[in-house]
C-alpha positions in Angstrom: -0.1 -33.4 21.9 1.3 -34.6 18.6 -2.3 -35.2 17.3 -3.3 -31.6 18.2 -0.2 -30.3 16.5 -0.9 -32.3 13.3 -4.5 -31.0 13.2 -3.3 -27.5 13.7 -0.8 -27.8 10.8 -3.4 -29.3 8.5 -5.8 -26.5 9.3 -3.2 -23.9 8.5 -2.3 -25.6 5.3 -6.0 -25.8 4.3 -6.5 -22.1 5.2 -3.4 -21.1 3.2 -4.6 -23.2 0.2 -8.0 -21.5 0.3 -6.3 -18.1 0.4 -4.0 -18.8 -2.5 -6.4 -20.8 -4.7 -8.3 -17.8 -6.2 -5.1 -16.1 -7.2 -3.8 -19.3 -8.8 -7.1 -19.7 -10.7 -6.8 -16.2 -12.0 -3.2 -16.7 -13.0 -4.0 -19.9 -14.8 -6.9 -18.3 -16.6 -4.7 -15.5 -17.8 -2.7 -17.9 -19.9 -5.7 -19.8 -21.3 -7.5 -19.5 -24.6 -11.3 -19.1 -24.7 -11.7 -22.8 -25.6 -9.5 -23.9 -22.8 -11.4 -21.8 -20.3 -14.7 -23.5 -21.3 -13.1 -26.9 -20.7 -13.2 -26.3 -16.9 -12.0 -24.0 -14.2 -9.3 -26.3 -13.0 -7.9 -27.3 -16.4 -4.3 -26.0 -16.8 -3.3 -24.0 -20.0 -1.7 -26.2 -22.7 1.3 -23.8 -22.9 2.5 -20.5 -21.4 1.7 -17.7 -23.8 1.9 -14.0 -23.1 -0.5 -13.1 -25.9 -3.3 -12.3 -23.4 -1.0 -10.0 -21.4 0.2 -8.1 -24.6 -3.4 -7.7 -25.8 -4.6 -6.5 -22.4 -1.6 -4.1 -22.1 -2.4 -2.4 -25.4 -6.2 -2.5 -25.3 -6.5 -1.4 -21.7 -3.9 1.4 -22.0 -2.2 -0.1 -19.0 1.1 1.6 -19.8 -0.4 5.0 -19.0 -2.2 3.7 -15.9 0.9 1.9 -14.7 3.0 5.0 -15.1 0.4 7.1 -13.3 0.3 4.7 -10.4 4.1 4.9 -10.0 4.0 8.7 -10.2 1.4 8.8 -7.4 2.8 6.0 -5.2 6.4 7.2 -4.9 5.7 10.8 -3.6 2.9 9.5 -1.3 5.2 6.9 0.3 8.3 9.2 0.6 6.3 12.2 1.8 4.3 10.2 4.3 7.4 8.6 5.8 9.3 11.9 6.0 6.4 13.8 7.6 5.5 10.9 9.8 9.1 10.8 11.1 9.1 14.5 11.9 5.6 14.5 13.6 6.4 11.2 15.4 9.5 12.8 16.8 7.6 15.9 17.9 4.9 13.8 19.6 7.4 11.8 21.7 10.2 14.3 22.5 8.7 17.8 22.2 6.3 19.6 24.5 3.2 20.2 22.4 0.0 21.8 23.9 -3.0 19.5 23.5 -0.9 16.6 22.5 -3.4 14.0 23.7 -6.3 15.7 21.9 -4.3 15.8 18.7 -3.5 12.1 19.0 -7.2 11.4 19.6 -8.1 13.4 16.4 -5.5 11.4 14.5 -6.9 8.2 15.7 -10.4 9.3 14.7 -9.1 10.2 11.2 -7.8 6.7 10.8 -11.2 5.1 11.3 -13.3 7.6 9.2 -14.2 6.0 5.8 -13.2 8.0 2.7 -16.9 8.1 1.7 -17.7 10.4 4.6 -15.5 13.3 3.4 -15.0 12.7 -0.3 -17.6 15.3 -1.4 -16.2 18.2 0.6 -12.7 17.1 -0.4 -13.7 17.3 -4.0 -15.3 20.7 -3.6 -12.2 22.0 -1.8 -9.8 20.7 -4.4 -12.0 22.0 -7.2 -11.9 25.5 -5.7 -8.1 25.3 -5.5 -8.0 24.2 -9.1 -6.3 20.9 -8.3 -8.9 18.4 -9.7 -7.7 16.4 -12.7 -4.1 16.8 -11.6 -1.6 14.5 -10.0 -1.8 16.7 -6.9 -5.4 15.6 -6.4 -4.2 12.0 -6.2 -1.1 12.7 -4.1 -2.0 15.3 -1.4 -5.2 13.6 -0.1 -3.5 10.2 0.2 -0.5 11.8 2.1 -3.0 13.4 4.5 -4.8 10.1 5.0 -1.6 8.2 5.6 -0.1 10.7 8.0 -2.1 9.9 11.2 -1.2 6.2 11.0 2.4 6.9 10.1 2.8 9.4 12.9 1.3 7.1 15.6 3.3 4.1 14.4 6.6 6.0 14.2 5.9 7.6 17.7 5.3 4.1 19.1 8.6 2.9 17.6 10.5 5.9 19.0 9.3 5.1 22.5 10.8 1.6 22.2 14.3 2.9 21.3 16.6 2.0 24.3 17.0 5.0 26.5 20.7 4.4 26.8 21.2 5.5 23.2 19.4 8.8 23.8 21.2 9.4 27.1 24.5 8.8 25.4 23.6 11.3 22.6 22.5 13.9 25.1 25.7 13.5 27.1 27.7 14.1 23.9 25.7 17.2 23.3 24.5 15.9 20.0 22.2 18.4 18.1 18.6 17.4 18.0 18.5 16.8 14.3 21.4 14.5 14.5 19.8 12.5 17.3 16.8 12.1 15.0 18.6 11.1 11.8 21.7 9.3 13.2 20.3 7.6 16.3 16.6 7.2 16.2 15.9 6.5 12.5 18.6 3.7 12.2 17.0 2.1 15.3 13.5 1.9 13.7 14.4 0.7 10.2 12.2 -2.5 10.5 9.2 -0.3 11.4 9.9 2.2 8.5 10.2 -0.8 6.1 6.9 -2.1 7.3 5.3 1.4 6.9 6.7 1.8 3.4 5.3 -1.5 2.3 1.9 -0.8 3.8 1.7 2.7 2.3 2.7 1.3 -1.1 -0.1 -1.3 -1.0 -2.7 1.1 0.3 -1.8 3.8 -2.3 -1.5 1.3 -5.2 -5.0 -0.1 -4.4 -6.7 3.2 -3.7 -9.9 3.3 -5.7 -12.3 6.0 -4.4 -10.0 9.1 -4.5 -8.8 8.6 -8.1 -12.3 7.7 -9.2 -13.9 10.9 -7.9 -11.1 13.5 -8.2 -9.9 12.6 -11.6 -12.0 12.0 -14.8 -9.3 12.3 -17.4 -8.2 9.0 -18.8 -4.6 10.2 -19.1 -4.4 10.6 -15.2 -6.2 7.4 -14.1 -4.3 4.9 -12.0 -4.3 1.1 -12.4 -7.4 0.2 -10.3 -9.6 2.7 -12.1 -8.1 1.7 -15.5 -8.9 -1.9 -14.7 -12.5 -1.0 -13.9 -13.0 0.7 -17.3 -11.1 -2.1 -19.0 -13.5 -4.6 -17.4 -16.5 -2.6 -18.5 -15.3 -2.6 -22.1 -14.1 -6.2 -22.1 -16.7 -8.6 -20.8 -16.4 -11.4 -23.4 -12.7 -12.3 -23.5 -12.2 -13.6 -20.0 -8.5 -14.7 -20.4 -7.6 -11.2 -21.5 -9.5 -9.7 -18.6 -7.7 -12.0 -16.2 -4.4 -10.9 -17.7 -5.3 -7.3 -17.0 -6.1 -8.2 -13.4 -2.7 -9.9 -13.1 -1.0 -6.7 -14.4 -2.5 -4.8 -11.5 -1.7 -7.4 -8.9 1.9 -8.5 -10.0 3.7 -5.3 -8.8 2.2 -5.8 -5.3 3.3 -9.4 -5.2 6.8 -8.5 -6.3 7.2 -5.7 -3.7 5.9 -7.9 -0.9 8.2 -10.8 -1.9 11.2 -8.5 -1.9 10.4 -6.9 1.4 8.6 -9.7 3.2 11.5 -10.3 5.7 11.7 -6.7 6.7 7.9 -6.6 6.9 7.7 -9.6 9.2 10.6 -8.3 11.4 8.9 -4.9 11.6 5.6 -6.4 12.7 7.1 -8.8 15.3 10.1 -6.9 16.6 9.1 -3.3 16.5 12.0 -0.8 16.7 14.2 -2.6 19.1 17.4 -4.2 17.7 
């Protein structure tokens, strides 16, 4: 029994090390000089110097790309959560004709790859005059996030103890107060998990910004990193510093919200 437990722990540690190792190598390379990089992949930098980060920040125009990513991420996360809460409430507590069919279509929308509809999406937004605008980056990602958000919120609402709802009904509480004062406080872990997932998905989105926007002033970090990589193929430490600029916000957000994320995954909406 003890032997099996030890082997399992060693296997998990090894798996964790293999997962973290590429990130640690990129982090170490971002502080190296070119000569230190040629000394070996596992050679640590002689000292911590932010010169590569400063150079990547200015050469790669990451200030513009970073601001664009923030401008896109915040409306997408807030709008998706707000609309997902309303539609999830409707799915669970309101009588909607064809509810099962709508849920099936939402589930289908979750599994369709973006490549399957990116061309008609581009044509539609072009006819509406929305290409090369922030709306072209925000609206499609809200629409893509809404099916998952709706179904996850609806599942969380179904797990809320019925006693809370029965007490609210007996007190003749208006429907909007039941939603915002009873249901939403009961599913905070789920909403926190959703917010984190939506942030990561939107921050990492590549295809939609690549196709729908071709102005450099509107590009987000993943697209900016691609063009920076194409322009800078010689100075690897600076390139690694640019990659870390893209990754660091995700790591910081996950570290801050990891407890709520884990509780939302494991506990659902029940307190």
